[in-house]
C-alpha positions in Angstrom: 2.0 -10.2 11.1 0.8 -13.8 11.5 2.5 -16.5 9.2 0.4 -19.4 10.3 -3.4 -19.8 10.8 -5.9 -22.7 11.0 -8.7 -22.9 8.3 -10.7 -25.7 9.9 -8.4 -28.7 9.8 -6.0 -27.1 7.4 -2.8 -25.6 8.7 -1.9 -22.7 6.5 1.7 -21.3 6.6 3.4 -18.6 4.7 7.1 -18.6 3.8 8.6 -16.3 1.3 6.3 -15.9 -1.7 4.5 -19.2 -1.3 1.5 -20.2 0.8 1.1 -23.8 1.9 -2.0 -25.5 3.3 -1.7 -29.0 4.7 -4.5 -31.1 6.3 -3.7 -32.0 9.9 -6.1 -35.0 10.2 -6.2 -36.7 6.8 -3.8 -37.5 4.1 -4.9 -35.0 1.4 -3.1 -33.2 -1.3 -1.6 -30.0 0.0 -2.6 -26.7 -1.5 0.2 -24.4 -2.6 -0.3 -20.8 -3.8 2.5 -18.9 -5.6 1.8 -15.2 -4.9 4.1 -14.1 -7.7 2.0 -16.0 -10.3 -1.2 -14.5 -9.0 0.2 -11.0 -9.0 1.2 -11.3 -12.6 -2.4 -11.9 -13.5 -3.7 -8.8 -11.6 -1.0 -6.6 -13.0 -2.8 -6.4 -16.3 -5.8 -4.7 -14.8 -6.3 -0.9 -14.8 -7.0 -1.0 -11.1 -3.5 -2.3 -10.4 -1.8 0.2 -12.5 -3.7 3.1 -11.0 -3.0 1.9 -7.5 0.7 1.6 -8.2 0.8 5.2 -9.5 -1.1 6.5 -6.5 1.0 4.7 -4.0 4.4 5.6 -5.5 5.9 2.4 -4.2 8.3 0.2 -6.1 7.7 -3.4 -6.8 8.3 -5.8 -3.9 9.6 -9.3 -3.6 6.2 -11.2 -3.7 6.7 -12.3 -0.1 3.6 -12.9 2.0 3.2 -10.1 4.6 0.0 -11.1 6.4 -2.8 -13.7 6.3 -6.1 -14.3 8.1 -8.8 -16.9 8.2 -12.5 -16.4 8.7 -14.3 -17.7 11.8 -15.7 -20.7 10.0 -12.5 -21.5 8.2 -14.1 -21.4 4.8 -12.2 -18.2 3.6 -8.6 -17.2 3.6 -7.1 -13.8 2.9 -3.5 -13.1 2.1 -1.5 -10.1 1.1 2.0 -9.9 -0.3 4.8 -7.4 -0.8 3.5 -6.3 -4.2 0.3 -4.8 -2.9 -1.9 -7.8 -3.9 -4.7 -8.9 -1.6 -6.1 -12.3 -2.5 -9.1 -14.1 -1.1 -9.5 -17.9 -1.4 -12.2 -20.4 -0.7 -11.0 -23.4 1.3 -13.8 -25.9 0.5 -12.5 -26.7 -2.0 -9.4 -24.6 -2.5 -10.2 -22.0 -5.2 -9.0 -18.4 -5.7 -12.0 -16.1 -5.5 -10.4 -12.7 -6.1 -7.2 -10.8 -6.1 -7.2 -7.0 -5.7 -4.5 -4.4 -5.5 -4.2 -2.3 -2.4 -2.8 1.2 -2.2 -0.1 0.5 0.4 1.5 -2.6 1.7 -0.7 -4.3 4.3 0.4 -5.2 7.8 -2.7 -7.0 9.1 -5.9 -8.6 7.9 -9.2 -9.5 9.6 -12.6 -10.9 8.5 -15.9 -9.6 9.7 -18.0 -12.1 11.7 -20.5 -12.4 8.9 -17.5 -13.1 6.5 -18.9 -10.7 3.9 -15.9 -8.4 4.1 -12.2 -8.5 4.9 -10.5 -5.5 6.5 -6.9 -4.6 5.7 -4.6 -2.3 7.6 -1.6 -0.8 5.8 1.7 0.8 6.8 0.4 4.4 6.1 -2.2 4.0 8.9 -5.3 3.5 6.8 -7.9 0.6 7.0 -9.8 -0.5 3.9 -12.6 -3.0 3.6 -13.1 -5.4 0.7 -16.2 -7.3 -0.1 -15.9 -11.1 -0.3 -19.2 -11.4 -2.2 -18.2 -9.3 -5.1 -15.2 -11.2 -6.5 -14.4 -8.8 -9.4 -10.8 -7.6 -9.3 -11.9 -4.1 -10.4 -13.9 -3.7 -7.1 -11.9 -1.2 -5.1 -11.6 -1.2 -1.3 -13.5 1.3 0.8 -11.6 3.5 3.2 -12.9 3.1 6.7 -10.6 4.8 9.1 -7.1 6.1 9.5 -4.3 6.6 12.0 -1.4 9.1 12.0 1.0 6.2 12.5 1.8 2.8 10.9 -0.8 0.2 11.8 0.5 -3.1 13.1 -2.6 -5.1 14.3 -6.3 -5.3 13.5 -9.3 -7.2 14.9 -13.0 -7.1 14.5 -15.1 -8.1 17.6 -17.4 -11.1 17.5 -20.6 -9.1 17.9 -19.6 -7.1 14.7 -19.9 -3.9 16.7 -16.3 -2.7 17.0 -13.1 -2.6 15.0 -9.9 -2.4 17.1 -6.6 -1.1 15.7 -3.1 -0.8 17.1 -0.3 1.4 15.8 3.4 2.1 16.2 2.6 5.0 18.6 1.6 2.8 21.5 -2.1 3.4 20.9 -5.0 1.0 20.8 -8.2 2.5 19.3 -11.7 1.1 19.6 -14.0 2.4 16.9 -17.6 1.7 15.9 -17.6 -0.6 12.9 -20.7 0.9 11.5 -19.3 4.4 11.9 -15.5 4.2 12.3 -15.1 7.9 12.7 -16.8 7.5 16.1 -14.2 6.4 18.6 -15.5 4.3 21.6 -12.3 4.2 23.7 -8.5 4.2 23.7 -6.5 1.6 25.5 -3.3 3.4 26.6 -0.6 1.9 28.8 2.1 0.4 26.5 5.4 2.3 26.3 6.3 0.9 22.8 4.5 -0.1 19.6 1.6 -2.5 19.9 2.4 -5.5 17.8 -0.4 -8.0 18.6 -4.1 -8.0 19.4 -6.3 -11.0 20.3 -9.9 -11.4 21.4 -10.3 -14.5 23.7 -13.4 -16.6 22.5 -14.4 -17.4 26.1 -14.7 -13.7 27.0 -15.6 -11.7 23.9 -15.6 -8.4 25.8 -11.9 -8.7 26.7 -8.8 -7.9 24.7 -5.2 -9.1 24.9 -2.5 -6.9 23.6 1.2 -7.4 23.2 3.9 -4.8 22.7 7.5 -4.1 21.9 8.0 -3.2 25.6 7.7 -7.0 26.4 4.4 -6.8 28.2 1.1 -8.6 27.8 -2.0 -6.7 28.9 -5.6 -7.6 29.4 -8.3 -4.9 28.7 -12.0 -4.2 28.9 -11.8 -2.6 25.5 -15.3 -1.0 25.5 -14.2 1.3 28.4 -10.4 1.3 27.8 -9.8 -0.1 31.3 -6.7 -2.1 31.9 -7.4 -5.3 33.9 -4.0 -6.9 34.1 -0.4 -6.5 33.0 2.0 -9.5 32.6 5.6 -9.7 31.7 6.7 -13.0 30.0 9.7 -14.8 31.5 12.8 -13.5 29.7 15.2 -16.2 31.0 17.4 -17.9 28.4 17.0 -14.9 26.1 19.0 -15.2 22.9 22.4 -13.3 23.1 21.8 -11.1 20.1 18.4 -10.0 21.3 18.4 -6.6 23.1 14.6 -6.3 23.6 11.8 -8.7 23.9 8.7 -8.1 21.8 5.4 -10.0 22.0 4.8 -11.0 18.4 1.8 -13.5 18.5 -1.1 -14.3 20.8 -3.3 -17.4 20.2 -5.7 -19.4 22.2 -7.5 -22.8 22.1 -11.0 -23.1 20.7 -12.6 -22.6 24.1 -10.3 -19.7 25.0 -9.1 -21.3 28.1 -5.4 -21.8 27.1 -3.5 -18.8 25.7 -0.1 -19.0 24.0 2.2 -16.1 23.8 5.2 -16.0 21.4 8.0 -13.5 21.8 10.8 -12.5 19.5 14.2 -13.5 20.7 12.9 -16.1 23.3 13.4 -19.8 22.4 10.3 -20.7 24.4 6.5 -20.5 24.4 4.6 -18.9 27.3 1.3 -20.6 28.3 -1.4 -18.8 30.3 -4.8 -19.9 31.5 -7.9 -17.7 31.7 -9.7 -18.8 34.9 -11.7 -15.6 35.3 -12.7 -12.8 32.9 -10.2 -10.4 34.5 -7.1 -12.5 35.1 -4.8 -14.7 33.1 -2.6 -17.0 35.1 0.9 -18.2 33.9 0.9 -22.0 33.8 3.8 -23.3 31.8 6.8 -22.4 29.7 7.6 -24.7 26.8 11.4 -24.7 25.9 12.1 -24.8 22.2 15.2 -25.6 20.2 15.2 -22.2 18.6 13.2 -19.0 18.5 9.7 -19.9 17.1 8.4 -18.4 13.9 4.7 -18.7 14.7 2.1 -20.7 16.7 -1.6 -21.6 16.4 -4.2 -24.0 17.9 -6.2 -26.5 15.8 -9.8 -27.4 16.4 -8.7 -30.3 18.7 -6.9 -27.7 20.9 -3.5 -29.1 19.9 -0.7 -26.5 19.8 1.3 -26.2 16.6 4.7 -24.4 16.7 6.6 -23.4 13.5 10.4 -23.1 13.7 13.2 -21.7 11.6 14.6 -25.1 11.0 14.9 -27.1 7.7 14.8 -30.5 9.3 12.2 -29.7 12.0 9.9 -27.1 10.7 7.0 -27.8 13.1 6.4 -29.1 16.6 3.1 -30.4 18.1 2.0 -30.2 21.7 -1.0 -31.7 23.4 -2.6 -31.0 26.8 -2.6 -34.2 28.9 -2.6 -34.7 32.6 -2.9 -30.9 33.3 0.4 -30.3 31.3 1.5 -29.6 27.8 3.5 -32.5 26.4 5.5 -32.5 23.1 4.5 -35.2 20.6 6.9 -37.6 19.1 8.3 -36.8 15.7 6.7 -40.0 14.4 3.2 -39.0 15.3 1.2 -39.4 12.1 -0.2 -35.9 11.9 3.0 -34.2 12.8 5.0 -36.4 10.4 2.7 -35.6 7.5 2.8 -31.9 8.1 6.6 -32.0 8.5 7.1 -33.7 5.2 5.0 -31.2 3.4 6.6 -28.2 5.0 10.1 -29.5 4.1 9.2 -29.5 0.4 7.0 -26.4 0.0 8.2 -24.0 2.8 11.8 -23.4 1.9 13.6 -21.1 2.2 12.5 -19.9 5.6 12.3 -16.2 6.3 15.5 -14.7 7.6 17.7 -17.5 6.6 20.5 -17.7 4.1 20.4 -20.5 1.5 23.6 -21.7 0.0 23.3 -23.4 -3.4 26.5 -25.4 -4.1 27.4 -26.8 -7.4 30.2 -29.4 -6.9 32.1 -30.5 -10.0 34.2 -33.6 -10.0 35.7 -35.7 -12.9 33.3 -38.5 -12.1 30.2 -36.7 -11.1 28.3 -33.4 -10.9 26.1 -32.9 -7.8 23.9 -30.0 -6.6 23.2 -29.6 -2.9 21.1 -27.1 -1.0 21.6 -26.4 2.7 20.7 -23.6 5.2 23.3 -21.4 6.8 26.1 -24.0 6.7 27.5 -25.5 3.5 30.1 -28.2 3.9 31.7 -29.6 0.7 34.7 -31.9 0.6 35.2 -31.3 -3.1 35.9 -28.2 -5.2 32.7 -26.2 -5.4 31.2 -22.9 -6.2 28.8 -21.4 -3.6 26.2 -18.8 -4.3 24.4 -17.4 -1.3 20.9 -16.1 -1.7 19.5 -14.1 1.2 15.8 -14.9 1.7 15.1 -12.4 4.4 11.5 -11.8 5.2 10.0 -8.9 3.3 7.8 -8.0 6.3 8.6 -5.5 9.0 11.5 -6.3 11.2 10.8 -5.8 14.9 14.0 -3.9 15.4 12.9 -1.4 12.8 9.8 -0.5 14.8 11.6 0.8 17.9 11.9 4.5 17.8 15.3 6.1 18.1 15.4 9.1 20.5 17.6 12.0 19.6 18.7 14.4 22.3 19.0 17.8 20.6 19.7 19.7 23.8 22.9 17.8 24.8 25.2 20.3 23.0 23.3 23.2 24.6 23.7 21.8 28.1 27.4 21.1 27.5 28.1 24.6 26.5 26.0 26.0 29.3 28.0 24.0 31.8 31.2 25.2 30.4 30.1 28.8 30.8 29.0 28.2 34.4 32.4 26.5 35.1 34.2 29.6 33.8 32.2 31.8 36.1 33.2 29.7 39.1 36.9 30.0 38.3 39.0 32.9 39.9 38.8 36.2 38.2 42.6 36.3 37.8 42.5 33.3 35.6 39.6 34.6 33.5 39.7 38.4 33.7 36.4 39.9 33.1 35.6 43.4 31.8 33.5 45.6 34.2 32.3 47.8 31.4 34.5 50.8 32.3 36.4 52.5 29.5 40.2 52.5 29.7 41.7 56.0 30.4 43.1 57.7 27.4 46.8 58.5 27.6 47.9 61.9 26.0 51.4 63.2 25.4 52.0 66.7 26.9 54.6 69.0 25.2 56.0 72.4 26.3 54.6 75.4 24.5 57.0 77.1 22.1 57.3 80.8 21.3 57.0 82.0 17.7 60.7 82.9 17.6 62.0 79.6 19.0 62.3 76.6 16.8 
């Protein structure tokens, strides 16, 4: 469920139905991809029509659901709400292929050799698509399946395992060459597993984040849990009942690990000093709950916000601490200017388009959440909620179907404890039958 990745020096962000790539080091023309326009082109193919009929799903909103970058940063995969899975080359930016998937995807991952991209969907299936065969008619190959909705997917650096996580708190480690062979299960979370991450410095370790608010470190080949961490929930947003780990990212060397949680206006930083332990180092306060985070090749930390005026923040590690860069820093300023133009509206926000009519002028203004006009105006609100999965929808609701039975049973026991006079009980004996006796009469007497 990532909405920001790094493709080399390019910062790629997804907002609504648009995909924006901006160079973080040089002043280059940004790359903008409109998923709705791409989907219209693939809609004409027979593969798209067949997939729609098989899936039984209605058309979506073209919003980007997931994206992933290859290890070298030369390939980018993106999937949207209309079941389109597109693959692009980043050097230069060109669209290689756009295929239609059976179900809406929730996670994407490239193989280490970058010859295939793996897609996990909401029905629990994982498909692989070839990146060398760019024909839109090439279907995906079904690799494995879960009985529950998949939320995260990673492929190990040695190209040996594929690791999947679902809504039923399970993390499955399968052989990539034969996915029906399960190597291990990582079982300890009490809610859905929402994030998976393989640290580059220790490729045999796995980080997992869950809706129970915990961050766990695993030896995934054996399913052994090495560490369990709970992020600091201080200054939790008032309307947030539960904390969910949504994103895990690390620097290029894997030493610094950043953890993003829904409902927390802060970013948790950890340091991997050993292969079996991650130590909390710093908590970065943010003006609002972050949208996503990622590291660039220079180990700088980028944080995306739900803010029109400040869509991104930049942090650098100096003097053993993370410091926020000034808004006038050249790289941050360039990225901010591009995101203000191409990344509106932000997911989950309400945009008010106000047309103000005066005798002397006609003006049009666009603002987020708050619209203030001193003249007579007509406001039209357009909700741009994210088409992706809401975290609150992933928590399971427990129904107690024995509550009524226990209540009635307690009432019966209470009645038995009451005095017998109040509640007379029958002992099973029959009531005596009362008969009327009359004197015998003679035949002559009336």
